[in-house]
C-alpha positions as CSV (number, residue, x, y, z in Angstrom):
1,M,8.4,8.4,11.8
2,A,5.4,10.6,10.9
3,G,2.2,10.1,12.7
4,S,-0.9,8.6,11.0
5,T,-2.5,12.1,10.7
6,D,0.7,13.4,9.0
7,L,0.8,10.4,6.6
8,M,-2.8,10.8,5.7
9,A,-2.3,14.5,4.9
10,R,0.7,13.6,2.8
11,L,-1.2,10.9,0.9
12,R,-4.1,13.3,0.2
13,Q,-1.7,15.6,-1.5
14,E,-0.8,12.9,-4.1
15,A,-3.8,10.6,-4.3
16,E,-7.6,10.6,-4.2
17,G,-10.1,8.2,-2.7
18,C,-7.8,7.7,0.3
19,Y,-8.8,5.3,3.0
20,S,-7.3,3.2,5.9
21,W,-7.3,-0.6,6.3
22,S,-5.9,-3.1,8.7
23,N,-5.1,-6.8,8.7
24,G,-4.1,-9.4,11.3
25,P,-0.8,-11.2,11.5
26,G,-0.1,-13.6,8.6
27,D,-3.1,-12.4,6.5
28,R,-2.4,-12.8,2.8
29,Y,-3.6,-11.2,-0.5
30,A,-3.6,-13.4,-3.6
31,P,-1.9,-11.9,-6.7
32,H,-4.1,-9.2,-8.3
33,S,-3.7,-5.8,-10.1
34,H,-5.5,-2.5,-10.2
35,S,-6.3,-0.2,-13.2
36,Y,-5.0,2.8,-11.3
37,E,-1.7,3.9,-9.7
38,K,-1.8,2.6,-6.1
39,V,-0.1,4.9,-3.5
40,L,0.3,3.3,-0.1
41,Y,1.8,4.1,3.2
42,C,2.3,1.6,6.1
43,V,1.2,3.3,9.3
44,S,1.9,0.5,11.8
45,G,3.1,-3.1,11.8
46,S,4.6,-4.5,8.5
47,I,3.5,-5.9,5.2
48,T,5.5,-7.5,2.4
49,F,4.3,-7.0,-1.2
50,T,5.3,-9.7,-3.7
51,L,5.8,-8.5,-7.3
52,P,6.9,-10.8,-10.2
53,D,10.5,-9.6,-9.9
54,Q,10.9,-8.4,-6.3
55,E,9.6,-8.2,-2.7
56,I,8.9,-4.9,-1.1
57,R,8.8,-4.9,2.8
58,L,7.1,-1.9,4.3
59,G,7.2,-0.8,8.0
60,P,5.8,2.2,9.7
61,G,6.2,5.4,7.6
62,D,7.3,3.5,4.4
63,R,5.7,4.5,1.1
64,M,5.1,2.4,-2.0
65,V,3.7,3.3,-5.4
66,L,2.6,0.7,-7.9
67,A,2.0,1.5,-11.5
68,P,-1.4,0.6,-13.0
69,G,-1.7,-3.1,-13.9
70,T,1.2,-4.2,-11.7
71,V,0.5,-7.7,-10.4
72,H,1.1,-8.0,-6.7
73,G,0.2,-10.1,-3.7
74,A,1.0,-9.4,0.0
75,M,1.6,-11.0,3.3
76,V,1.1,-9.2,6.6
77,G,3.8,-9.4,9.2
78,A,3.8,-10.9,12.7
79,D,2.3,-7.8,14.4
80,G,-0.4,-7.2,11.8
81,C,-0.5,-3.9,9.8
82,T,-2.5,-0.7,9.3
83,C,-2.0,1.0,5.9
84,I,-3.5,4.0,4.1
85,E,-3.8,4.1,0.3
86,G,-5.4,6.0,-2.5
87,R,-5.4,6.3,-6.3
88,G,-2.6,8.3,-7.8
89,G,-2.9,10.3,-11.0
90,N,-1.5,7.7,-13.3
91,M,-4.3,5.7,-14.9
92,A,-4.0,2.6,-17.1
93,A,-4.7,2.9,-20.8
94,R,-8.1,1.5,-21.8
C-alpha cells in the first residue's frame, strides 16, 4: 500500500482543493451529493459508501471517484478511517 504522502501526491495530480479528514468507528454520513466530481482515497481504516444501486467498501490505499450529483451516504468501519479527497475536473452542469 502507498503511504499517506504518496497518496496525497497522487490525489493532487488529479484533483484540486485536496484535504484530509478522519472519523471514529461507526460514524455515519446521511445521503447527500456534491456539484463536483469527488475523488477520494482511504488512507487508513475503512469506510463504506452507500449509493442508490451499490455499496463501495474502501480500505487503505483504495480510490473512489463519484460523478457530480451522485447521491451517497457513508458508514465508517470498526477501526475508524482517515481519508483524503479533492474536487476532480468534472463539474455538474448548471
